[in-house]
Every structure is written in C-alpha cells, then in structure tokens.
C-alpha positions in Angstrom: -47.2 25.2 -38.1 -50.8 25.6 -39.2 -51.5 27.1 -42.6 -54.3 29.2 -43.9 -55.8 26.1 -45.4 -55.9 24.4 -42.0 -57.8 27.3 -40.6 -60.2 27.3 -43.5 -60.9 23.6 -43.1 -61.6 24.1 -39.4 -63.9 27.0 -40.0 -65.8 25.0 -42.7 -66.2 22.1 -40.3 -67.7 24.3 -37.7 -70.0 25.9 -40.2 -71.0 22.4 -41.4 -72.0 21.3 -37.9 -73.8 24.6 -37.0 -75.9 24.4 -40.2 -76.6 20.7 -39.5 -77.7 21.5 -36.0 -80.0 24.3 -37.3 -81.6 22.0 -39.9 -82.1 19.2 -37.3 -83.6 21.7 -34.9 -86.0 23.0 -37.5 -87.0 19.5 -38.6 -87.7 18.3 -35.1 -89.5 21.5 -34.3 -91.7 21.0 -37.3 -92.8 17.7 -35.9 -94.0 19.2 -32.7 -97.0 21.0 -34.0 -100.3 19.5 -35.2 -101.3 19.6 -38.9 -104.3 21.9 -37.9 -101.8 24.4 -36.4 -100.2 24.9 -39.7 -103.5 25.5 -41.4 -104.6 27.9 -38.6 -101.3 29.8 -39.0 -101.8 30.0 -42.8 -98.5 28.3 -43.5 -97.5 25.4 -45.7 -98.9 22.1 -44.5 -97.1 20.0 -41.9 -96.2 17.2 -44.4 -94.7 19.8 -46.8 -92.5 21.4 -44.1 -91.4 18.1 -42.6 -90.5 16.7 -46.1 -88.6 19.9 -47.0 -86.7 20.1 -43.7 -86.1 16.3 -43.6 -84.7 16.4 -47.1 -82.5 19.3 -46.0 -81.0 17.2 -43.2 -80.4 14.3 -45.6 -78.8 16.5 -48.3 -76.6 18.1 -45.7 -75.3 14.7 -44.7 -74.8 13.4 -48.2 -73.7 16.5 -50.2 -71.6 18.9 -48.1 -71.4 21.6 -50.7 -73.8 22.4 -53.5 -76.8 24.5 -54.6 -79.2 22.0 -53.0 -77.6 22.4 -49.7 -77.9 26.2 -49.9 -81.6 25.9 -50.9 -82.4 23.7 -48.0 -80.5 25.9 -45.6 -82.5 28.9 -46.7 -85.7 26.8 -46.3 -84.7 25.9 -42.7 -84.1 29.6 -41.9 -87.4 30.5 -43.5 -89.2 28.0 -41.3 -87.4 29.3 -38.2 -88.1 33.0 -39.1 -91.6 32.7 -40.4 -93.5 29.5 -39.7 -92.2 28.7 -36.3 -93.1 32.1 -34.7 -96.6 31.9 -36.2 -97.1 28.4 -34.9 -95.8 29.3 -31.5 -98.1 32.3 -31.4 -101.1 30.1 -31.7 -100.2 28.3 -28.5 -99.4 31.5 -26.5 -102.8 32.9 -27.2 -104.6 30.1 -25.5 
C-alpha cells in the first residue's frame, strides 16, 4: 500500500522534470534570437542570458535541491515572462 512518502516522492519527481523542461525550453529559446535583438529589446545581452539559463540547466541536473536551483528557476521564469515576449515582439512588428 502506497504511503504519503511515496506520493511525495512521485510529486517531487514530476516537479523536477517540469522545472527541468522549463529551464531547457528557456535556454534553447534564448539561443534563437540574435545578439542585436537583445540590445534592441533593452534586455540583458545574449551571452548573459545563455550563460544564466545554461547554468540553470546544469545546476538542476547536478543539485536537485538547493538555493542555487531556486535562483536559476526564478531566472528562467523571468526570462520567459520578461525577455522572451520583448524579443518576440521585435519580430512580430516586421
């Protein structure tokens, strides 16, 4: 009979893979835009975003729980909520 701890382990595994997928998506998406697009949108530079998001993926794979993982998760969500729409808006206007 499954216990509460089994349920918790399964939920944490799902959360791990969902956050990993979000970070990988943000990292790959950051590679899609040119360096000039980041400057035109007034955001951090392309190398800065790709390093931050790439480190986030590596940290997620190496350290499953920790403050660094939380920091890089927030960075991925900031990229997706702020930088990505600004970059995509540049290409819609053309």
